[in-house]
TORLUM-724493 format. One record per residue (C-alpha): residue in one letter; x, y, z; residue number from 1. Coordinates in nm, 2 decimals. Example, Ala and Ser with C-alpha at 12.3 -4.5 7.8 and 13.67 -1.06 7.14 Angstrom:
(site 'a' (1.23 -0.45 0.78) 1)
(site 's' (1.37 -0.11 0.71) 2)
END
This chain:
(site 'm' (-4.85 2.94 1.48) 1)
(site 'r' (-4.57 3.04 1.71) 2)
(site 'r' (-4.25 3.00 1.51) 3)
(site 'r' (-3.94 2.83 1.64) 4)
(site 'r' (-3.63 3.06 1.66) 5)
(site 'l' (-3.28 2.92 1.63) 6)
(site 'a' (-2.92 3.00 1.59) 7)
(site 'p' (-2.84 2.99 1.21) 8)
(site 'l' (-1.98 1.72 1.28) 9)
(site 'v' (-1.52 0.85 1.38) 10)
(site 'a' (-1.42 0.52 1.24) 11)
(site 'v' (-1.69 0.26 1.29) 12)
(site 's' (-1.73 0.21 1.67) 13)
(site 'l' (-1.95 0.06 1.93) 14)
(site 't' (-2.27 0.18 1.79) 15)
(site 'a' (-2.21 0.01 1.46) 16)
(site 'a' (-2.14 -0.30 1.66) 17)
(site 'l' (-2.48 -0.26 1.82) 18)
(site 'a' (-2.65 -0.19 1.49) 19)
(site 'p' (-2.85 -0.52 1.48) 20)
(site 'a' (-3.05 -0.40 1.78) 21)
(site 'l' (-3.18 -0.11 1.59) 22)
(site 'a' (-3.29 -0.28 1.27) 23)
(site 'a' (-3.65 -0.23 1.17) 24)
(site 't' (-3.69 -0.60 1.17) 25)
(site 'p' (-3.44 -0.89 1.23) 26)
(site 'a' (-3.44 -0.96 0.86) 27)
(site 't' (-3.30 -0.62 0.78) 28)
(site 'a' (-3.03 -0.62 1.04) 29)
(site 'a' (-2.69 -0.53 0.91) 30)
(site 'p' (-2.40 -0.75 1.00) 31)
(site 'a' (-2.23 -0.64 1.32) 32)
(site 'a' (-1.90 -0.45 1.27) 33)
(site 'a' (-1.62 -0.48 1.52) 34)
(site 'p' (-1.54 -0.18 1.74) 35)
(site 's' (-1.25 0.02 1.62) 36)
(site 'a' (-0.92 0.00 1.81) 37)
(site 'g' (-0.94 0.20 2.13) 38)
(site 't' (-1.32 0.24 2.13) 39)
(site 'p' (-1.46 0.20 2.48) 40)
(site 's' (-1.69 -0.09 2.52) 41)
(site 'a' (-1.90 -0.11 2.84) 42)
(site 'v' (-2.17 -0.35 2.71) 43)
(site 's' (-2.14 -0.67 2.51) 44)
(site 'p' (-2.34 -0.68 2.19) 45)
(site 'p' (-2.60 -0.93 2.31) 46)
(site 'a' (-2.67 -0.73 2.63) 47)
(site 'a' (-2.68 -0.41 2.43) 48)
(site 'k' (-2.91 -0.56 2.17) 49)
(site 's' (-3.16 -0.65 2.44) 50)
(site 'a' (-3.14 -0.31 2.59) 51)
(site 'l' (-3.18 -0.12 2.27) 52)
(site 'd' (-3.46 -0.34 2.15) 53)
(site 'r' (-3.67 -0.19 2.42) 54)
(site 'y' (-3.60 0.16 2.28) 55)
(site 'a' (-3.67 0.05 1.92) 56)
(site 'k' (-4.02 -0.08 2.02) 57)
(site 'q' (-4.14 0.25 2.14) 58)
(site 'k' (-4.47 0.38 1.99) 59)
(site 'p' (-4.46 0.76 1.96) 60)
(site 'd' (-4.77 0.93 2.08) 61)
(site 'w' (-4.82 1.18 1.79) 62)
(site 'k' (-5.01 1.49 1.86) 63)
(site 'r' (-5.06 1.83 1.69) 64)
(site 'c' (-4.74 2.02 1.78) 65)
(site 'e' (-4.92 2.34 1.88) 66)
(site 'a' (-5.28 2.44 1.91) 67)
(site 'd' (-5.25 2.69 1.62) 68)
(site 's' (-5.02 2.47 1.40) 69)
(site 'p' (-5.15 2.26 1.11) 70)
(site 'a' (-5.30 1.93 1.21) 71)
(site 'a' (-5.06 1.75 0.98) 72)
(site 'y' (-4.76 1.89 1.17) 73)
(site 'q' (-4.73 1.63 1.45) 74)
(site 'c' (-4.49 1.60 1.74) 75)
(site 'a' (-4.39 1.33 1.99) 76)
(site 't' (-4.13 1.26 2.25) 77)
(site 'v' (-3.93 0.93 2.27) 78)
(site 'k' (-3.66 0.81 2.50) 79)
(site 'v' (-3.30 0.75 2.41) 80)
(site 'p' (-3.00 0.63 2.61) 81)
(site 'l' (-2.79 0.91 2.76) 82)
(site 'd' (-2.48 0.68 2.71) 83)
(site 'y' (-2.51 0.42 2.43) 84)
(site 'r' (-2.24 0.22 2.59) 85)
(site 'k' (-2.48 0.17 2.88) 86)
(site 'p' (-2.82 0.16 2.72) 87)
(site 'g' (-2.97 0.02 3.03) 88)
(site 'g' (-2.88 0.33 3.22) 89)
(site 'k' (-3.01 0.68 3.23) 90)
(site 'r' (-3.25 0.79 2.96) 91)
(site 'i' (-3.32 1.13 2.81) 92)
(site 'd' (-3.60 1.28 2.60) 93)
(site 'l' (-3.58 1.33 2.22) 94)
(site 'a' (-3.84 1.55 2.07) 95)
(site 'i' (-3.94 1.45 1.71) 96)
(site 's' (-4.18 1.59 1.45) 97)
(site 'r' (-4.33 1.49 1.12) 98)
(site 'i' (-4.55 1.57 0.83) 99)
(site 'r' (-4.66 1.26 0.65) 100)
(site 't' (-4.68 1.24 0.27) 101)
(site 'a' (-5.01 1.32 0.11) 102)
(site 'e' (-4.96 1.03 -0.13) 103)
(site 'p' (-4.89 0.72 0.08) 104)
(site 'g' (-4.89 0.49 -0.22) 105)
(site 'k' (-4.58 0.67 -0.36) 106)
(site 'r' (-4.40 0.69 -0.03) 107)
(site 'r' (-4.03 0.59 -0.03) 108)
(site 'g' (-3.95 0.65 0.33) 109)
(site 'i' (-3.85 0.93 0.57) 110)
(site 'l' (-3.65 1.25 0.51) 111)
(site 'l' (-3.48 1.37 0.83) 112)
(site 's' (-3.33 1.71 0.84) 113)
(site 'n' (-3.11 1.93 1.06) 114)
(site 'p' (-3.07 2.31 1.03) 115)
(site 'g' (-2.72 2.35 1.18) 116)
(site 'g' (-2.57 2.47 1.50) 117)
(site 'p' (-2.45 2.29 1.70) 118)
(site 'g' (-2.73 2.40 1.92) 119)
(site 'g' (-2.99 2.47 1.66) 120)
(site 'e' (-3.34 2.34 1.71) 121)
(site 'g' (-3.49 2.14 1.43) 122)
(site 'l' (-3.84 2.04 1.54) 123)
(site 'w' (-3.98 2.30 1.29) 124)
(site 'm' (-3.79 2.17 0.99) 125)
(site 'p' (-4.07 1.96 0.84) 126)
(site 'm' (-4.27 2.29 0.81) 127)
(site 'm' (-3.99 2.45 0.62) 128)
(site 'm' (-3.92 2.15 0.40) 129)
(site 'k' (-4.29 2.12 0.31) 130)
(site 'e' (-4.29 2.48 0.19) 131)
(site 'e' (-3.97 2.45 -0.02) 132)
(site 'l' (-3.96 2.10 -0.17) 133)
(site 'p' (-4.14 2.03 -0.49) 134)
(site 't' (-4.43 1.79 -0.52) 135)
(site 's' (-4.21 1.54 -0.69) 136)
(site 'v' (-4.01 1.51 -0.37) 137)
(site 'l' (-4.28 1.56 -0.11) 138)
(site 'k' (-4.49 1.27 -0.24) 139)
(site 's' (-4.19 1.03 -0.17) 140)
(site 'y' (-4.13 1.11 0.20) 141)
(site 'd' (-4.26 1.16 0.54) 142)
(site 'l' (-4.07 1.48 0.66) 143)
(site 'v' (-3.92 1.42 1.00) 144)
(site 'g' (-3.75 1.68 1.23) 145)
(site 'f' (-3.60 1.67 1.57) 146)
(site 'd' (-3.44 1.88 1.84) 147)
(site 'p' (-3.09 1.72 1.89) 148)
(site 'r' (-3.01 1.58 2.23) 149)
(site 'g' (-2.95 1.86 2.48) 150)
(site 'v' (-3.13 2.11 2.26) 151)
(site 'g' (-3.47 2.28 2.28) 152)
(site 'r' (-3.73 2.02 2.39) 153)
(site 's' (-3.48 1.73 2.39) 154)
(site 's' (-3.37 1.73 2.76) 155)
(site 'p' (-3.21 2.08 2.71) 156)
(site 'v' (-2.88 2.15 2.88) 157)
(site 's' (-2.76 2.47 3.05) 158)
(site 'c' (-2.45 2.61 3.20) 159)
(site 'n' (-2.62 2.90 3.38) 160)
(site 'l' (-2.43 3.14 3.17) 161)
(site 't' (-2.48 3.51 3.17) 162)
(site 'p' (-2.52 3.70 2.84) 163)
(site 'e' (-2.16 3.83 2.88) 164)
(site 'q' (-2.03 3.48 2.94) 165)
(site 'e' (-2.20 3.38 2.61) 166)
(site 'n' (-1.99 3.64 2.43) 167)
(site 'w' (-1.71 3.41 2.30) 168)
(site 'l' (-1.53 3.54 1.99) 169)
(site 'r' (-1.29 3.78 2.17) 170)
(site 'p' (-1.01 3.97 2.00) 171)
(site 'y' (-0.67 3.91 2.15) 172)
(site 'k' (-0.52 4.19 2.35) 173)
(site 'a' (-0.22 4.14 2.58) 174)
(site 'e' (-0.38 4.35 2.85) 175)
(site 't' (-0.71 4.16 2.86) 176)
(site 'y' (-0.58 3.80 2.79) 177)
(site 'a' (-0.57 3.70 3.15) 178)
(site 'k' (-0.94 3.79 3.18) 179)
(site 'd' (-1.02 3.59 2.87) 180)
(site 'v' (-0.85 3.29 3.02) 181)
(site 'a' (-1.05 3.33 3.34) 182)
(site 'w' (-1.37 3.36 3.13) 183)
(site 'a' (-1.29 3.04 2.94) 184)
(site 'r' (-1.22 2.85 3.26) 185)
(site 't' (-1.53 2.99 3.42) 186)
(site 'v' (-1.76 2.88 3.13) 187)
(site 'a' (-1.61 2.53 3.14) 188)
(site 'd' (-1.64 2.50 3.51) 189)
(site 'k' (-2.00 2.62 3.51) 190)
(site 'c' (-2.09 2.37 3.23) 191)
(site 'r' (-1.93 2.09 3.42) 192)
(site 'k' (-2.11 2.18 3.75) 193)
(site 'k' (-2.45 2.23 3.59) 194)
(site 'm' (-2.45 1.94 3.33) 195)
(site 'g' (-2.25 1.69 3.54) 196)
(site 'd' (-2.26 1.34 3.39) 197)
(site 'r' (-2.46 1.44 3.09) 198)
(site 'l' (-2.18 1.66 2.95) 199)
(site 'p' (-1.97 1.39 2.78) 200)
(site 'h' (-2.27 1.25 2.60) 201)
(site 'i' (-2.39 1.56 2.42) 202)
(site 't' (-2.19 1.48 2.10) 203)
(site 't' (-2.24 1.44 1.73) 204)
(site 'r' (-2.17 1.07 1.75) 205)
(site 'n' (-2.45 1.02 1.99) 206)
(site 't' (-2.69 1.24 1.79) 207)
(site 'a' (-2.62 1.02 1.49) 208)
(site 'r' (-2.71 0.72 1.71) 209)
(site 'd' (-3.03 0.90 1.80) 210)
(site 'l' (-3.11 0.94 1.44) 211)
(site 'd' (-3.07 0.57 1.38) 212)
(site 'l' (-3.29 0.49 1.68) 213)
(site 'v' (-3.56 0.72 1.54) 214)
(site 'r' (-3.52 0.52 1.21) 215)
(site 'a' (-3.59 0.20 1.40) 216)
(site 'i' (-3.88 0.34 1.60) 217)
(site 'l' (-4.04 0.45 1.28) 218)
(site 'g' (-3.99 0.11 1.13) 219)
(site 'e' (-3.77 0.22 0.85) 220)
(site 'k' (-3.48 0.03 0.69) 221)
(site 'k' (-3.30 0.35 0.58) 222)
(site 'i' (-3.32 0.72 0.62) 223)
(site 's' (-3.28 1.00 0.37) 224)
(site 'y' (-3.14 1.32 0.51) 225)
(site 'f' (-3.10 1.70 0.44) 226)
(site 'g' (-2.85 1.88 0.66) 227)
(site 'y' (-2.73 2.24 0.66) 228)
(site 's' (-2.38 2.35 0.79) 229)
(site 'y' (-2.33 2.16 1.12) 230)
(site 'g' (-2.60 1.93 0.99) 231)
(site 't' (-2.36 1.82 0.71) 232)
(site 'y' (-2.12 1.69 0.97) 233)
(site 'l' (-2.40 1.51 1.15) 234)
(site 'g' (-2.50 1.35 0.82) 235)
(site 'a' (-2.14 1.25 0.74) 236)
(site 'v' (-2.10 1.09 1.09) 237)
(site 'y' (-2.42 0.90 1.04) 238)
(site 'a' (-2.31 0.78 0.70) 239)
(site 'q' (-1.98 0.66 0.86) 240)
(site 'l' (-2.14 0.48 1.15) 241)
(site 'f' (-2.44 0.34 0.96) 242)
(site 'p' (-2.34 0.33 0.59) 243)
(site 'a' (-2.60 0.06 0.50) 244)
(site 'r' (-2.88 0.27 0.65) 245)
(site 'a' (-2.80 0.59 0.45) 246)
(site 'd' (-3.03 0.65 0.15) 247)
(site 'r' (-3.03 0.99 -0.02) 248)
(site 'f' (-2.82 1.25 0.17) 249)
(site 'v' (-2.80 1.62 0.08) 250)
(site 'l' (-2.53 1.81 0.26) 251)
(site 'd' (-2.56 2.19 0.21) 252)
(site 's' (-2.28 2.43 0.31) 253)
(site 'a' (-2.04 2.16 0.44) 254)
(site 'v' (-1.81 2.12 0.73) 255)
(site 'd' (-1.47 1.96 0.69) 256)
(site 'p' (-1.47 1.67 0.94) 257)
(site 'q' (-1.09 1.68 0.97) 258)
(site 'r' (-1.12 2.03 1.12) 259)
(site 'a' (-1.40 1.97 1.37) 260)
(site 'w' (-1.40 2.19 1.56) 261)
(site 'r' (-1.12 2.43 1.64) 262)
(site 'g' (-1.01 2.42 1.28) 263)
(site 'm' (-1.36 2.50 1.15) 264)
(site 'i' (-1.38 2.81 1.38) 265)
(site 'q' (-1.04 2.91 1.24) 266)
(site 'w' (-1.18 2.88 0.89) 267)
(site 'w' (-1.38 3.19 0.96) 268)
(site 'a' (-1.05 3.39 0.96) 269)
(site 'e' (-0.89 3.20 0.68) 270)
(site 'g' (-1.19 3.22 0.46) 271)
(site 'a' (-1.24 3.59 0.52) 272)
(site 'e' (-0.91 3.70 0.37) 273)
(site 'p' (-0.98 3.60 0.01) 274)
(site 'a' (-1.33 3.75 0.05) 275)
(site 'y' (-1.18 4.07 0.18) 276)
(site 'd' (-0.94 4.08 -0.12) 277)
(site 'r' (-1.22 4.02 -0.36) 278)
(site 'w' (-1.41 4.31 -0.19) 279)
(site 't' (-1.11 4.56 -0.23) 280)
(site 'e' (-1.10 4.47 -0.60) 281)
(site 'w' (-1.47 4.51 -0.64) 282)
(site 'a' (-1.48 4.85 -0.46) 283)
(site 'a' (-1.18 4.98 -0.65) 284)
(site 'a' (-1.34 4.90 -0.98) 285)
(site 'r' (-1.64 5.11 -0.87) 286)
(site 's' (-1.44 5.40 -0.71) 287)
(site 'k' (-1.66 5.66 -0.88) 288)
(site 't' (-1.96 5.52 -0.70) 289)
(site 'y' (-1.81 5.46 -0.36) 290)
(site 'g' (-1.50 5.67 -0.33) 291)
(site 'l' (-1.30 5.42 -0.13) 292)
(site 'g' (-1.00 5.42 -0.36) 293)
(site 'd' (-0.93 5.34 -0.72) 294)
(site 't' (-0.70 5.05 -0.66) 295)
(site 'p' (-0.74 4.75 -0.42) 296)
(site 'k' (-0.44 4.88 -0.22) 297)
(site 'k' (-0.61 5.22 -0.17) 298)
(site 'v' (-0.94 5.06 -0.07) 299)
(site 'd' (-0.75 4.84 0.18) 300)
(site 'r' (-0.58 5.15 0.32) 301)
(site 't' (-0.92 5.33 0.36) 302)
(site 'f' (-1.05 5.04 0.56) 303)
(site 'w' (-0.76 5.00 0.79) 304)
(site 'n' (-0.73 5.37 0.85) 305)
(site 'l' (-1.09 5.36 0.98) 306)
(site 'v' (-1.00 5.06 1.21) 307)
(site 'a' (-0.70 5.25 1.35) 308)
(site 'r' (-0.90 5.56 1.40) 309)
(site 'a' (-1.17 5.37 1.58) 310)
(site 'd' (-0.91 5.19 1.80) 311)
(site 'e' (-0.78 5.53 1.91) 312)
(site 'd' (-1.11 5.71 1.93) 313)
(site 'p' (-1.42 5.49 1.89) 314)
(site 'i' (-1.66 5.61 1.61) 315)
(site 'v' (-2.00 5.69 1.74) 316)
(site 'v' (-2.26 5.50 1.55) 317)
(site 'd' (-2.63 5.55 1.64) 318)
(site 'g' (-2.52 5.67 1.98) 319)
(site 'q' (-2.29 5.38 2.05) 320)
(site 'p' (-1.91 5.38 2.04) 321)
(site 't' (-1.77 5.15 1.77) 322)
(site 't' (-1.41 5.03 1.81) 323)
(site 'g' (-1.17 4.90 1.56) 324)
(site 'd' (-1.23 4.54 1.69) 325)
(site 'd' (-1.60 4.60 1.63) 326)
(site 'i' (-1.54 4.70 1.27) 327)
(site 'r' (-1.31 4.40 1.21) 328)
(site 'd' (-1.57 4.17 1.36) 329)
(site 'g' (-1.85 4.30 1.15) 330)
(site 'm' (-1.65 4.32 0.83) 331)
(site 'r' (-1.55 3.95 0.86) 332)
(site 'g' (-1.89 3.83 0.73) 333)
(site 'l' (-1.98 4.14 0.54) 334)
(site 'a' (-1.68 4.11 0.31) 335)
(site 'f' (-1.85 3.82 0.14) 336)
(site 't' (-2.11 4.06 -0.01) 337)
(site 'p' (-1.90 4.33 -0.17) 338)
(site 'k' (-2.19 4.57 -0.24) 339)
(site 'y' (-2.30 4.57 0.12) 340)
(site 'a' (-1.95 4.60 0.25) 341)
(site 's' (-1.88 4.90 0.03) 342)
(site 'e' (-2.20 5.07 0.14) 343)
(site 'a' (-2.12 5.01 0.50) 344)
(site 'v' (-1.77 5.15 0.48) 345)
(site 'v' (-1.89 5.46 0.30) 346)
(site 'e' (-2.13 5.53 0.59) 347)
(site 'l' (-1.86 5.45 0.84) 348)
(site 'k' (-1.64 5.72 0.68) 349)
(site 'k' (-1.92 5.97 0.72) 350)
(site 'a' (-1.97 5.88 1.08) 351)
(site 'a' (-1.60 5.91 1.15) 352)
(site 'a' (-1.61 6.26 1.00) 353)
(site 'g' (-1.90 6.35 1.22) 354)
(site 'k' (-2.14 6.36 0.92) 355)
(site 'p' (-2.49 6.21 0.91) 356)
(site 'a' (-2.48 5.84 0.81) 357)
(site 's' (-2.73 5.57 0.73) 358)
(site 'a' (-2.79 5.37 1.05) 359)
(site 'k' (-2.94 5.09 0.84) 360)
(site 'k' (-2.63 5.05 0.62) 361)
(site 'l' (-2.39 5.10 0.92) 362)
(site 'a' (-2.58 4.82 1.11) 363)
(site 'r' (-2.45 4.57 0.85) 364)
(site 'i' (-2.10 4.62 0.99) 365)
(site 't' (-2.16 4.72 1.35) 366)
(site 'e' (-2.42 4.46 1.42) 367)
(site 'g' (-2.31 4.19 1.17) 368)
(site 'g' (-2.04 4.04 1.37) 369)
(site 'g' (-2.02 3.73 1.58) 370)
(site 't' (-1.86 3.83 1.91) 371)
(site 'g' (-2.18 3.83 2.11) 372)
(site 'a' (-2.44 3.57 2.18) 373)
(site 'p' (-2.67 3.50 1.88) 374)
(site 'e' (-3.01 3.66 1.86) 375)
(site 'w' (-3.18 3.36 2.02) 376)
(site 'a' (-2.94 3.35 2.32) 377)
(site 'g' (-3.11 3.46 2.64) 378)
(site 'k' (-3.46 3.41 2.49) 379)
(site 'a' (-3.63 3.09 2.59) 380)
(site 'a' (-3.86 3.14 2.30) 381)
(site 'l' (-3.90 2.79 2.18) 382)
(site 'a' (-4.04 2.63 2.49) 383)
(site 'a' (-4.10 2.74 2.84) 384)
(site 'e' (-3.87 2.47 2.97) 385)
(site 't' (-3.57 2.57 2.75) 386)
(site 'p' (-3.29 2.74 2.95) 387)
(site 'a' (-3.19 3.09 2.83) 388)
(site 'd' (-2.84 2.98 2.75) 389)
(site 'n' (-2.93 2.64 2.59) 390)
(site 'g' (-2.80 2.73 2.25) 391)
(site 't' (-2.46 2.83 2.38) 392)
(site 'a' (-2.44 2.54 2.63) 393)
(site 's' (-2.52 2.28 2.37) 394)
(site 'f' (-2.28 2.44 2.13) 395)
(site 'w' (-1.99 2.41 2.37) 396)
(site 'a' (-2.09 2.05 2.46) 397)
(site 'v' (-2.05 1.94 2.10) 398)
(site 'v' (-1.76 2.17 1.99) 399)
(site 'c' (-1.55 2.07 2.29) 400)
(site 'g' (-1.68 1.72 2.34) 401)
(site 'd' (-1.66 1.59 1.99) 402)
(site 'n' (-1.28 1.61 1.97) 403)
(site 's' (-1.10 1.72 2.28) 404)
(site 'a' (-0.76 1.64 2.12) 405)
(site 'a' (-0.81 1.94 1.89) 406)
(site 'w' (-0.79 2.18 2.19) 407)
(site 's' (-0.47 2.25 2.37) 408)
(site 'r' (-0.48 2.26 2.75) 409)
(site 'd' (-0.21 2.53 2.76) 410)
(site 'p' (-0.34 2.89 2.76) 411)
(site 'e' (-0.01 3.00 2.62) 412)
(site 't' (-0.07 2.80 2.30) 413)
(site 'y' (-0.38 3.01 2.23) 414)
(site 'r' (-0.19 3.33 2.30) 415)
(site 'r' (0.08 3.24 2.05) 416)
(site 'd' (-0.17 3.13 1.79) 417)
(site 'a' (-0.38 3.44 1.83) 418)
(site 'i' (-0.07 3.67 1.78) 419)
(site 'e' (0.05 3.46 1.48) 420)
(site 'd' (-0.29 3.44 1.32) 421)
(site 'k' (-0.36 3.81 1.36) 422)
(site 'g' (-0.06 3.86 1.15) 423)
(site 'r' (-0.16 3.59 0.89) 424)
(site 'y' (-0.53 3.68 0.89) 425)
(site 'p' (-0.55 4.04 1.01) 426)
(site 'l' (-0.92 4.08 0.97) 427)
(site 'y' (-1.02 3.80 1.22) 428)
(site 'g' (-0.73 3.57 1.30) 429)
(site 'd' (-0.70 3.66 1.67) 430)
(site 'f' (-1.08 3.63 1.72) 431)
(site 't' (-1.08 3.27 1.61) 432)
(site 's' (-0.75 3.15 1.75) 433)
(site 's' (-0.76 3.30 2.10) 434)
(site 'i' (-0.87 3.09 2.40) 435)
(site 'k' (-1.20 2.91 2.42) 436)
(site 'p' (-1.37 2.71 2.70) 437)
(site 'c' (-1.26 2.39 2.53) 438)
(site 'a' (-0.91 2.45 2.67) 439)
(site 'f' (-1.06 2.35 3.01) 440)
(site 'w' (-1.30 2.08 2.90) 441)
(site 'g' (-1.29 1.72 2.99) 442)
(site 'k' (-1.15 1.45 2.77) 443)
(site 's' (-1.38 1.32 2.49) 444)
(site 'a' (-1.56 1.00 2.57) 445)
(site 'e' (-1.48 0.86 2.23) 446)
(site 'p' (-1.23 0.90 1.95) 447)
(site 'v' (-1.30 1.16 1.68) 448)
(site 't' (-1.49 1.03 1.38) 449)
(site 'v' (-1.28 0.96 1.07) 450)
(site 'v' (-1.51 1.02 0.78) 451)
(site 'k' (-1.41 0.80 0.48) 452)
(site 'n' (-1.68 0.61 0.31) 453)
(site 'k' (-1.85 0.55 -0.03) 454)
(site 'v' (-2.20 0.64 0.07) 455)
(site 'g' (-2.38 0.83 -0.21) 456)
(site 's' (-2.45 1.19 -0.12) 457)
(site 'l' (-2.48 1.53 -0.28) 458)
(site 'v' (-2.26 1.81 -0.14) 459)
(site 'v' (-2.39 2.16 -0.22) 460)
(site 'q' (-2.17 2.47 -0.17) 461)
(site 'n' (-2.16 2.84 -0.25) 462)
(site 'e' (-1.82 2.97 -0.36) 463)
(site 'w' (-1.84 3.27 -0.12) 464)
(site 'd' (-1.97 3.12 0.21) 465)
(site 's' (-1.87 3.30 0.52) 466)
(site 'q' (-1.93 3.01 0.77) 467)
(site 't' (-1.82 2.71 0.58) 468)
(site 'p' (-1.58 2.83 0.31) 469)
(site 'l' (-1.55 2.66 -0.03) 470)
(site 'p' (-1.24 2.45 0.07) 471)
(site 's' (-1.44 2.31 0.36) 472)
(site 'g' (-1.71 2.18 0.13) 473)
(site 'q' (-1.45 2.04 -0.11) 474)
(site 'a' (-1.28 1.86 0.18) 475)
(site 'l' (-1.60 1.68 0.28) 476)
(site 'h' (-1.67 1.59 -0.08) 477)
(site 'a' (-1.32 1.43 -0.09) 478)
(site 'q' (-1.38 1.23 0.22) 479)
(site 'l' (-1.72 1.11 0.10) 480)
(site 'k' (-1.59 0.89 -0.18) 481)
(site 'g' (-1.94 0.83 -0.32) 482)
(site 's' (-2.05 1.19 -0.33) 483)
(site 'k' (-2.10 1.44 -0.60) 484)
(site 'm' (-2.06 1.81 -0.55) 485)
(site 'v' (-2.26 2.11 -0.68) 486)
(site 't' (-2.06 2.43 -0.66) 487)
(site 'v' (-2.23 2.76 -0.71) 488)
(site 'l' (-1.97 2.99 -0.87) 489)
(site 'g' (-2.01 3.34 -0.75) 490)
(site 'g' (-2.26 3.22 -0.49) 491)
(site 'e' (-2.28 3.43 -0.18) 492)
(site 'g' (-2.43 3.33 0.15) 493)
(site 'h' (-2.44 3.04 0.39) 494)
(site 'g' (-2.71 2.79 0.29) 495)
(site 'v' (-2.77 2.72 -0.08) 496)
(site 'y' (-3.11 2.55 -0.11) 497)
(site 'p' (-3.35 2.68 -0.20) 498)
(site 's' (-3.22 2.98 -0.40) 499)
(site 'g' (-3.44 2.99 -0.70) 500)
(site 'n' (-3.15 2.90 -0.91) 501)
(site 't' (-3.27 2.63 -1.15) 502)
(site 'c' (-2.92 2.47 -1.18) 503)
(site 't' (-2.87 2.42 -0.81) 504)
(site 'd' (-3.23 2.37 -0.70) 505)
(site 'g' (-3.28 2.13 -0.99) 506)
(site 'a' (-2.98 1.92 -0.90) 507)
(site 'v' (-3.11 1.88 -0.54) 508)
(site 'n' (-3.47 1.81 -0.64) 509)
(site 'r' (-3.37 1.55 -0.90) 510)
(site 'y' (-3.15 1.36 -0.66) 511)
(site 'l' (-3.41 1.35 -0.39) 512)
(site 'a' (-3.69 1.25 -0.63) 513)
(site 't' (-3.49 0.99 -0.83) 514)
(site 'g' (-3.19 0.89 -0.62) 515)
(site 'k' (-2.97 0.95 -0.92) 516)
(site 'l' (-2.66 1.16 -0.85) 517)
(site 'p' (-2.51 1.37 -1.13) 518)
(site 'a' (-2.27 1.17 -1.35) 519)
(site 'k' (-2.00 1.42 -1.25) 520)
(site 'd' (-1.95 1.72 -1.03) 521)
(site 'v' (-2.17 2.02 -1.13) 522)
(site 's' (-2.08 2.39 -1.15) 523)
(site 'c' (-2.36 2.64 -1.15) 524)
(site 'r' (-2.34 3.01 -1.19) 525)
(site 'a' (-2.50 3.23 -0.92) 526)
(site 't' (-2.76 3.49 -1.03) 527)
(site 'a' (-2.83 3.82 -0.87) 528)
(site 'e' (-3.16 3.67 -0.76) 529)
(site 's' (-3.01 3.36 -0.61) 530)
(site 'n' (-2.75 3.56 -0.41) 531)
(site 'a' (-3.02 3.80 -0.29) 532)
(site 'q' (-3.22 3.49 -0.17) 533)
(site 'a' (-2.91 3.37 0.01) 534)
(site 'r' (-2.88 3.70 0.19) 535)
(site 'r' (-3.24 3.70 0.28) 536)
(site 'n' (-3.19 3.35 0.43) 537)
(site 'q' (-2.94 3.50 0.67) 538)
(site 'k' (-3.15 3.79 0.79) 539)
(site 'p' (-3.27 3.79 1.15) 540)
(site 'd' (-3.64 3.70 1.21) 541)
(site 'v' (-3.68 3.52 0.88) 542)
(site 'l' (-3.94 3.25 0.94) 543)
(site 'p' (-3.95 2.90 0.81) 544)
(site 'g' (-3.96 2.92 0.44) 545)
(site 's' (-3.58 2.99 0.42) 546)
(site 'p' (-3.34 2.72 0.51) 547)
(site 'v' (-3.16 2.89 0.79) 548)
(site 'p' (-3.39 3.12 0.99) 549)
(site 'e' (-3.20 3.36 1.21) 550)
(site 'r' (-2.87 3.18 1.16) 551)
(site 'a' (-2.62 3.34 1.39) 552)
(site 'p' (-2.29 3.47 1.24) 553)
(site 'n' (-2.10 3.27 1.51) 554)
(site 'r' (-2.25 2.93 1.44) 555)
(site 'f' (-2.24 2.66 1.18) 556)
END
């Protein structure tokens, strides 16, 4: 079977007011909630109900997803409104998939899933979930996947970006900042020109509405859900908009809704500093093995001397010049795995001295960063109709469109922040705080989602997660008042389940199988095997069977 490749989140509003139209049957309709203050309302509830009823009555034409895929893995395409405020208007495609339970008599409902992104394709997720979930869970659910609106086979968006224009985590330099501003403006302009009236509607709120429409089309009263990274934010937004429709929700490697999205990108710099400090302590304690220094301060000096050297005279690695910025970029994620970081810096020292060095170990730092486009960018591998820049285009649509208020319109604000944050977070602060296309984006069509509800859910989080650091997961847990949290102490990697750790995997499996959350928050201890599994989950070209195949280091 041809595998899908992918990238490795507001108060109750109009959609909740329209919720009765999406009930599986009139008898199960939830009471209509009033729109929140300031929420745009282009359609009255009766008119919207009538328009959305038409969508809910669709009958998916299920077919084998691909000629060489298992017959049980089925795909279909349904229609959803581009703008839920005007459901009688333009429609777009939503690609969905499923694997039905082998024990219909024990079926509880559907388990939807999302792999992260924004911009990650999820049509393949039922295949992964079937491989990883235990029989006790599989018998209870039809596994349902989907490509979010604007992504993959769901009316994919494009900005006609070149590979260089997809390169977006750029270190701040006074002499190149004007070019970076011009780049950010160009990306925003190209997206606006190419996507036109679709651009404001590729948002997390609308994707959550799509999930609820899928629920109605499939005739379900509620959904259960498993979301990774960005998928945790999507799940939290769904729970906020449709609390009565949320059944069992697992949120793995969590996004802090209050920091969507500029603040979440900045977490990459903030979270890297304690990981870097941990690495210097780890390497110093093993100075006889690695020779990087016998105190954390000396290890720190070794690293920054290499950065300074490469800034002055790039270090040639495998025939390619490597600058200090390249080293900082690669070390940002690598620092979360001290052994790999130590091995890479040892090899970098050799290369700087003109000695033979291990290209494989060096690649962890020279190719492990996130300044460029992800592996899947520029490869329309998922479907012939998918634009080459679809992952990046849909990423910006969500990151900029979810909460335009988080993004200043003044380029000088980004200059000041980049300079300040490079001082506060020297490893990566300028990369995350410098200017992005969102500075030139249009205003969000709706207010940002305020997540604050008592929906039951299970938040699962590694202590040393490079993409959604531990405080991010703790923040989502605090905002989901009915949630319990599983923290993997010493856990490394982005994406916890499955890890082979009986403590963490067991907590997830029991919740999905029984619906019973732990009585209190759970702390599990990582094992060498579970951390190794987490690292394998992040390697390029890992196929379904790990939760986050080919997750890019510059995505959630």
